[in-house]
C-alpha positions in Angstrom: -142.9 -6.2 126.4 -141.9 -3.2 124.6 -138.2 -2.5 124.9 -136.8 0.4 126.2 -134.8 3.0 124.0 -131.4 4.6 126.2 -132.3 8.4 125.8 -129.2 10.4 125.4 -131.1 13.8 127.1 -132.3 11.9 130.4 -128.8 10.4 130.8 -129.8 7.0 130.5 -127.4 4.3 130.7 -129.4 0.8 131.3 -127.6 -1.6 134.1 -127.2 -5.4 132.2 -125.5 -7.0 134.1 -127.5 -9.2 136.4 -124.7 -9.4 139.6 -123.6 -6.0 139.5 -127.5 -5.6 140.3 -127.6 -7.8 143.2 -125.1 -6.4 144.8 -126.5 -3.1 144.6 -129.7 -3.8 146.3 -127.4 -5.8 148.6 -125.9 -3.1 149.7 -128.2 -1.2 151.4 -129.7 -1.9 154.8 -132.9 -3.5 156.1 -135.8 -2.1 157.2 -138.5 1.0 156.3 -139.2 2.5 152.6 -137.0 2.8 150.1 -137.7 5.2 146.3 -135.2 3.5 143.8 -134.7 6.9 141.5 -134.4 6.1 137.6 -136.0 2.8 137.5 -135.5 2.1 133.4 -135.7 -1.2 132.5 -136.0 -2.9 136.3 -132.8 -4.4 136.5 -132.0 -3.2 140.1 -135.8 -3.0 140.7 -136.3 -7.1 140.2 -133.9 -7.9 143.2 -135.4 -4.9 145.4 -138.5 -6.2 144.6 -137.4 -9.8 146.3 -136.0 -8.2 149.8 -138.8 -8.5 152.2 -137.1 -6.1 154.9 -138.1 -2.9 152.8 -140.9 -1.7 150.9 -140.2 0.0 147.2 -141.0 2.7 145.6 -140.0 4.1 142.4 -139.1 8.0 140.6 -138.9 7.6 136.9 -139.3 10.1 134.3 -139.7 8.3 131.0 -143.0 7.2 129.8 -141.5 4.7 127.9 -139.8 3.1 131.0 -143.1 3.0 133.0 -144.6 1.4 130.7 -142.7 -1.9 130.3 -142.5 -1.6 134.6 -146.4 -1.6 134.7 -145.7 -4.7 132.7 -143.1 -6.1 133.8 -143.8 -5.8 137.6 -147.8 -5.1 138.1 -147.9 -5.3 141.6 -145.6 -2.8 141.7 -147.1 -0.3 139.2 -149.2 1.4 142.6 -146.0 2.8 143.7 -144.0 3.4 140.9 -144.1 7.6 140.7 -144.2 8.8 137.7 -142.5 12.3 138.0 -138.8 13.9 138.5 -137.1 13.1 141.9 -135.2 16.4 142.2 -139.2 18.1 142.3 -140.6 15.2 144.5 -142.3 16.6 147.5 -139.8 14.3 150.2 -141.3 15.4 153.2 -144.7 14.8 152.4 -144.6 11.4 150.6 -142.3 10.1 153.0 -143.0 11.7 156.5 -141.2 8.5 159.0 -138.3 8.9 156.4 -137.2 7.2 152.9 -134.1 5.2 152.0 -132.4 6.4 148.2 -131.0 4.2 145.8 -130.5 3.9 141.8 -128.2 3.6 139.1 -128.4 7.6 138.9 -128.5 8.9 135.8 -125.1 10.4 135.0 -126.4 14.1 134.2 -128.5 14.9 137.7 -126.0 12.9 140.0 -124.8 15.7 141.8 -128.3 17.4 141.7 -129.7 14.0 143.5 -127.3 13.8 146.0 -127.7 17.9 146.5 -131.0 16.7 147.3 -130.5 14.0 149.8 -128.6 16.5 151.8 -131.5 19.2 151.9 -133.2 16.2 153.4 -130.9 14.5 154.9 -132.9 14.3 158.2 -135.1 12.0 156.3 -132.8 10.1 154.4 -130.8 7.8 156.8 -128.7 6.3 154.1 -128.2 6.4 150.1 -126.7 3.5 147.7 -126.0 4.5 144.0 -124.2 4.3 141.3 -122.9 7.2 139.6 -119.1 8.4 137.6 -116.3 6.7 138.8 -115.2 10.6 139.5 -118.5 11.8 141.2 -118.1 8.6 143.8 -114.1 9.3 143.9 -114.9 13.0 144.8 -117.7 12.4 147.0 -115.4 9.6 149.2 -112.5 11.7 148.9 -110.7 12.8 152.4 -108.9 16.6 152.6 -105.7 16.5 150.9 -107.2 15.3 147.3 -107.2 17.3 144.8 -110.8 15.8 143.7 -112.1 16.4 147.1 -114.6 19.8 147.3 -117.4 21.4 147.9 -119.8 18.5 147.9 -117.3 16.4 149.9 -117.8 18.5 152.3 -121.1 18.9 152.8 -121.9 15.6 152.2 -119.1 14.4 154.9 -120.3 16.9 157.0 -124.0 14.5 158.0 -122.9 11.3 156.2 -119.8 8.5 156.2 -119.7 7.9 152.5 -117.8 4.8 151.7 -116.9 3.9 148.1 -117.7 0.1 147.8 -117.2 -0.8 143.5 -116.3 0.6 140.4 -118.5 -1.1 137.7 -117.1 -1.1 134.0 -118.3 0.1 131.1 -119.5 -2.5 129.2 -122.0 -3.8 131.5 -123.9 -0.9 130.0 -126.6 0.0 127.3 -125.8 2.1 125.6 -122.0 1.7 127.3 -120.9 5.3 129.1 -117.4 6.8 127.9 -116.9 6.6 131.9 -116.1 3.6 134.6 -118.8 3.9 137.2 -118.7 3.3 140.6 -121.0 2.5 143.4 -121.0 4.7 146.9 -122.7 4.2 149.8 -123.5 7.3 152.4 -125.3 6.4 155.8 -126.3 9.2 158.0 -123.4 10.3 160.4 -124.2 11.2 164.2 -124.5 14.7 163.3 -126.7 16.9 164.7 -126.1 20.2 164.3 -122.3 21.7 163.3 -122.3 24.0 166.1 -122.2 27.3 163.5 -124.3 29.1 161.1 -125.2 26.1 159.0 -126.0 28.7 156.2 -123.0 30.6 156.0 -121.3 27.3 156.6 -122.5 26.2 153.1 -121.4 29.6 151.5 -118.0 29.2 153.1 -117.3 26.5 152.0 -118.5 27.4 148.8 -116.7 30.4 148.5 -113.3 29.1 149.5 -113.1 26.5 146.6 -114.4 29.1 144.1 -110.5 29.7 143.5 -109.2 26.4 144.7 -106.1 26.9 143.4 -105.3 30.1 145.9 -105.0 29.8 149.1 -108.0 30.8 151.3 -107.6 34.6 151.7 -108.1 35.2 148.7 -111.3 33.9 147.8 -113.1 33.9 151.6 -111.9 38.5 151.2 -113.6 38.4 147.6 -116.9 37.4 149.4 -117.3 38.5 152.9 -114.9 41.7 152.9 -111.4 42.6 154.0 -112.3 40.9 157.6 -111.4 44.4 159.5 -107.5 43.5 158.8 -107.6 40.6 160.6 -105.8 37.5 159.4 -106.9 33.6 160.3 -103.9 31.2 160.3 -105.4 29.2 158.0 -105.7 32.5 155.4 -102.3 30.3 153.7 -103.9 27.1 152.9 -105.9 26.0 150.4 -109.9 24.5 150.4 -109.0 20.7 149.9 -106.9 20.6 153.1 -109.5 21.6 155.2 -111.6 18.9 157.2 -114.7 19.9 158.0 -114.3 19.9 161.6 -112.0 23.2 160.5 -114.3 24.7 158.1 -117.2 24.8 161.2 -114.4 26.6 162.7 -113.3 28.9 159.8 -117.2 29.6 159.4 -117.7 30.7 163.0 -114.3 32.7 162.7 -116.1 34.4 159.8 -118.8 35.6 161.4 -117.4 37.0 164.0 -114.9 38.9 161.9 -116.7 38.6 158.4 -119.2 41.5 156.4 -121.8 38.9 156.4 -124.5 39.6 153.9 
């Protein structure tokens, strides 16, 4: 089989440690369809295919990798999609839902999580390896300097666990940063109890000037609230929990100029 070359433009860093790949594959709960994003050289794929409790599909954009995977796993080839996960119509492809797993390309890892968020009613669980700083950001509680927009939006719908750190030397080529594996499991929230589109706008506005008190970025986006002042206006965005952002969204809907 022809060797697959890692391509910088695709953010590829191929995992070479089978023990870590086995741990990642085992971190996903059983049952149902599973989609591996970025199968690469099949290091993780091989252990997922060993599991009899799931049906594995793959998404890969690198033609060289696809040819390699077809040769290595011929029975898997019909379920390996040649295409970009970010463009895949998941509702059409997996109407019964799908779990997402992978050694996610670092250059699109945040976009992958936004895609999962958009399809949260379809994706009950995801296990992914990403840059350590991204993993920390997603899993951090309020009050941390790493807590941000994606932290709030994902934690509103998922329970997030930081599973373990992965060092640079187990990749080819080695990345310049440490990596980490995280697990997202859908929580019991079915509705936030506020305008959910406005919730997203409030969170993004609040973190747009994260070093300033909330009143500054919120007034810049939603007007002066008719002179009304929320008690939390003297706080910074990173101190608010998901529940507090929900409460703040309700207040903005009543007092703000929502365009």
